[in-house]
FIKOLZA-1660 file (N, C-alpha, C; in steps of 0.1 Angstrom, whole numbers, plus 5000, padded with zeros to 4 digits):
% residues 85
   i   px   py   pz ch aa at
   1 4364 7334 3502  A  M  N
   1 4360 7323 3511  A  M CA
   1 4345 7320 3508  A  M  C
   2 4343 7307 3507  A  T  N
   2 4329 7301 3505  A  T CA
   2 4323 7297 3518  A  T  C
   3 4311 7301 3520  A  I  N
   3 4304 7297 3532  A  I CA
   3 4294 7285 3527  A  I  C
   4 4296 7274 3534  A  V  N
   4 4288 7262 3531  A  V CA
   4 4277 7261 3541  A  V  C
   5 4264 7260 3536  A  D  N
   5 4253 7259 3545  A  D CA
   5 4252 7244 3550  A  D  C
   6 4255 7242 3562  A  T  N
   6 4255 7228 3568  A  T CA
   6 4242 7226 3575  A  T  C
   7 4233 7236 3576  A  N  N
   7 4221 7234 3583  A  N CA
   7 4210 7227 3575  A  N  C
   8 4204 7218 3580  A  P  N
   8 4193 7211 3572  A  P CA
   8 4181 7220 3571  A  P  C
   9 4173 7217 3561  A  S  N
   9 4161 7224 3559  A  S CA
   9 4151 7221 3570  A  S  C
  10 4141 7229 3572  A  I  N
  10 4131 7226 3582  A  I CA
  10 4124 7212 3580  A  I  C
  11 4122 7209 3567  A  E  N
  11 4116 7196 3564  A  E CA
  11 4125 7185 3568  A  E  C
  12 4138 7186 3564  A  D  N
  12 4147 7175 3568  A  D CA
  12 4148 7174 3583  A  D  C
  13 4148 7185 3590  A  F  N
  13 4148 7184 3605  A  F CA
  13 4136 7177 3610  A  F  C
  14 4124 7181 3605  A  K  N
  14 4112 7174 3609  A  K CA
  14 4112 7159 3607  A  K  C
  15 4117 7155 3596  A  V  N
  15 4118 7141 3593  A  V CA
  15 4127 7134 3603  A  V  C
  16 4139 7140 3605  A  A  N
  16 4149 7134 3615  A  A CA
  16 4143 7134 3629  A  A  C
  17 4137 7145 3633  A  A  N
  17 4131 7146 3647  A  A CA
  17 4120 7136 3648  A  A  C
  18 4111 7135 3638  A  T  N
  18 4100 7125 3639  A  T CA
  18 4105 7111 3640  A  T  C
  19 4115 7108 3632  A  A  N
  19 4121 7094 3632  A  A CA
  19 4127 7091 3646  A  A  C
  20 4134 7101 3652  A  F  N
  20 4140 7099 3665  A  F CA
  20 4129 7097 3675  A  F  C
  21 4119 7106 3675  A  L  N
  21 4108 7105 3685  A  L CA
  21 4100 7092 3684  A  L  C
  22 4099 7087 3672  A  E  N
  22 4091 7074 3670  A  E CA
  22 4099 7062 3675  A  E  C
  23 4112 7063 3677  A  T  N
  23 4120 7053 3683  A  T CA
  23 4119 7053 3698  A  T  C
  24 4115 7065 3703  A  Q  N
  24 4115 7067 3718  A  Q CA
  24 4101 7065 3724  A  Q  C
  25 4090 7068 3717  A  F  N
  25 4077 7069 3722  A  F CA
  25 4067 7063 3713  A  F  C
  26 4056 7058 3719  A  E  N
  26 4044 7054 3711  A  E CA
  26 4035 7065 3708  A  E  C
  27 4030 7066 3696  A  R  N
  27 4021 7076 3692  A  R CA
  27 4008 7075 3700  A  R  C
  28 4002 7086 3704  A  R  N
  28 3989 7086 3710  A  R CA
  28 3978 7084 3700  A  R  C
  29 3968 7077 3704  A  S  N
  29 3957 7075 3695  A  S CA
  29 3950 7088 3692  A  S  C
  30 3944 7089 3680  A  D  N
  30 3937 7102 3676  A  D CA
  30 3923 7101 3680  A  D  C
  31 3920 7101 3693  A  E  N
  31 3906 7100 3697  A  E CA
  31 3900 7114 3697  A  E  C
  32 3888 7116 3692  A  A  N
  32 3882 7129 3692  A  A CA
  32 3878 7132 3707  A  A  C
  33 3878 7145 3710  A  F  N
  33 3875 7150 3723  A  F CA
  33 3859 7149 3724  A  F  C
  34 3855 7144 3736  A  E  N
  34 3841 7143 3739  A  E CA
  34 3839 7147 3753  A  E  C
  35 3830 7157 3755  A  W  N
  35 3827 7162 3768  A  W CA
  35 3821 7151 3777  A  W  C
  36 3826 7150 3790  A  G  N
  36 3821 7140 3799  A  G CA
  36 3827 7127 3798  A  G  C
  37 3836 7125 3789  A  K  N
  37 3843 7112 3787  A  K CA
  37 3858 7113 3791  A  K  C
  38 3862 7103 3799  A  G  N
  38 3876 7103 3803  A  G CA
  38 3878 7107 3818  A  G  C
  39 3890 7107 3822  A  D  N
  39 3894 7110 3836  A  D CA
  39 3892 7124 3840  A  D  C
  40 3886 7127 3851  A  D  N
  40 3884 7141 3856  A  D CA
  40 3895 7145 3866  A  D  C
  41 3905 7137 3869  A  R  N
  41 3915 7141 3879  A  R CA
  41 3923 7152 3873  A  R  C
  42 3927 7161 3882  A  V  N
  42 3935 7172 3879  A  V CA
  42 3946 7175 3889  A  V  C
  43 3952 7164 3894  A  G  N
  43 3962 7165 3905  A  G CA
  43 3974 7173 3900  A  G  C
  44 3979 7182 3908  A  V  N
  44 3991 7189 3905  A  V CA
  44 4003 7181 3907  A  V  C
  45 4005 7175 3919  A  L  N
  45 4016 7167 3922  A  L CA
  45 4011 7153 3925  A  L  C
  46 4016 7143 3918  A  E  N
  46 4013 7130 3921  A  E CA
  46 4021 7124 3932  A  E  C
  47 4015 7117 3942  A  E  N
  47 4023 7111 3953  A  E CA
  47 4030 7098 3947  A  E  C
  48 4043 7098 3948  A  K  N
  48 4051 7087 3943  A  K CA
  48 4060 7082 3954  A  K  C
  49 4063 7069 3954  A  S  N
  49 4073 7064 3963  A  S CA
  49 4087 7068 3958  A  S  C
  50 4097 7066 3967  A  A  N
  50 4111 7069 3963  A  A CA
  50 4115 7060 3951  A  A  C
  51 4111 7047 3952  A  E  N
  51 4114 7038 3941  A  E CA
  51 4108 7042 3927  A  E  C
  52 4095 7047 3928  A  E  N
  52 4089 7051 3915  A  E CA
  52 4096 7064 3910  A  E  C
  53 4100 7073 3919  A  E  N
  53 4107 7085 3914  A  E CA
  53 4121 7081 3908  A  E  C
  54 4128 7071 3914  A  A  N
  54 4141 7067 3909  A  A CA
  54 4139 7061 3895  A  A  C
  55 4129 7053 3893  A  I  N
  55 4126 7047 3880  A  I CA
  55 4124 7058 3870  A  I  C
  56 4115 7067 3873  A  E  N
  56 4112 7078 3864  A  E CA
  56 4125 7087 3861  A  E  C
  57 4133 7089 3871  A  L  N
  57 4145 7097 3869  A  L CA
  57 4155 7089 3860  A  L  C
  58 4156 7076 3862  A  A  N
  58 4165 7068 3853  A  A CA
  58 4160 7068 3838  A  A  C
  59 4147 7068 3837  A  A  N
  59 4141 7068 3823  A  A CA
  59 4144 7082 3817  A  A  C
  60 4142 7092 3824  A  A  N
  60 4145 7106 3819  A  A CA
  60 4159 7108 3815  A  A  C
  61 4168 7103 3823  A  K  N
  61 4183 7103 3820  A  K CA
  61 4186 7096 3808  A  K  C
  62 4180 7084 3806  A  A  N
  62 4182 7076 3794  A  A CA
  62 4177 7083 3782  A  A  C
  63 4166 7089 3783  A  F  N
  63 4160 7097 3771  A  F CA
  63 4170 7108 3768  A  F  C
  64 4174 7116 3778  A  K  N
  64 4183 7127 3775  A  K CA
  64 4196 7122 3768  A  K  C
  65 4201 7111 3773  A  A  N
  65 4213 7105 3767  A  A CA
  65 4211 7101 3752  A  A  C
  66 4200 7095 3749  A  S  N
  66 4197 7091 3735  A  S CA
  66 4194 7104 3727  A  S  C
  67 4188 7114 3733  A  E  N
  67 4186 7127 3726  A  E CA
  67 4199 7133 3722  A  E  C
  68 4208 7133 3731  A  F  N
  68 4222 7138 3729  A  F CA
  68 4229 7130 3718  A  F  C
  69 4228 7117 3719  A  D  N
  69 4235 7108 3710  A  D CA
  69 4229 7109 3695  A  D  C
  70 4217 7113 3694  A  A  N
  70 4210 7114 3681  A  A CA
  70 4213 7128 3675  A  A  C
  71 4220 7137 3682  A  G  N
  71 4223 7150 3677  A  G CA
  71 4213 7161 3680  A  G  C
  72 4204 7158 3690  A  F  N
  72 4193 7168 3694  A  F CA
  72 4196 7174 3707  A  F  C
  73 4208 7172 3713  A  G  N
  73 4212 7178 3725  A  G CA
  73 4214 7193 3724  A  G  C
  74 4220 7197 3714  A  W  N
  74 4223 7211 3711  A  W CA
  74 4222 7212 3696  A  W  C
  75 4210 7215 3691  A  I  N
  75 4207 7213 3677  A  I CA
  75 4217 7220 3667  A  I  C
  76 4221 7233 3671  A  T  N
  76 4230 7240 3662  A  T CA
  76 4244 7239 3666  A  T  C
  77 4247 7231 3676  A  G  N
  77 4260 7230 3681  A  G CA
  77 4268 7219 3674  A  G  C
  78 4281 7218 3677  A  P  N
  78 4290 7208 3671  A  P CA
  78 4286 7194 3677  A  P  C
  79 4289 7184 3669  A  A  N
  79 4285 7170 3673  A  A CA
  79 4291 7165 3686  A  A  C
  80 4304 7170 3689  A  E  N
  80 4310 7165 3701  A  E CA
  80 4303 7171 3714  A  E  C
  81 4295 7181 3712  A  Y  N
  81 4287 7186 3723  A  Y CA
  81 4272 7183 3722  A  Y  C
  82 4269 7173 3714  A  G  N
  82 4255 7169 3713  A  G CA
  82 4247 7175 3702  A  G  C
  83 4254 7182 3693  A  G  N
  83 4247 7189 3682  A  G CA
  83 4248 7181 3669  A  G  C
  84 4242 7186 3659  A  S  N
  84 4242 7180 3646  A  S CA
  84 4250 7188 3636  A  S  C
  85 4256 7198 3640  A  A  N
  85 4263 7207 3630  A  A CA
  85 4278 7202 3628  A  A  C
% end
């Protein structure tokens, strides 16, 4: 019996994951850290309206669906369950 390695290399995975994330998010700018510059707020829980929470929840669900569809739902699992194997 021959065992076929269907797992991608780490480098192939990084390329695929980066490509997926770039379709979902904008890259942050590479600003250097500077003491005393920027927002000093450290709120633990932000006060949001029910409408704002519903919008964020819908966005999170859409992201998880696209993550699943791209094969990152269960990385080592079968495709029919959100995997890429």
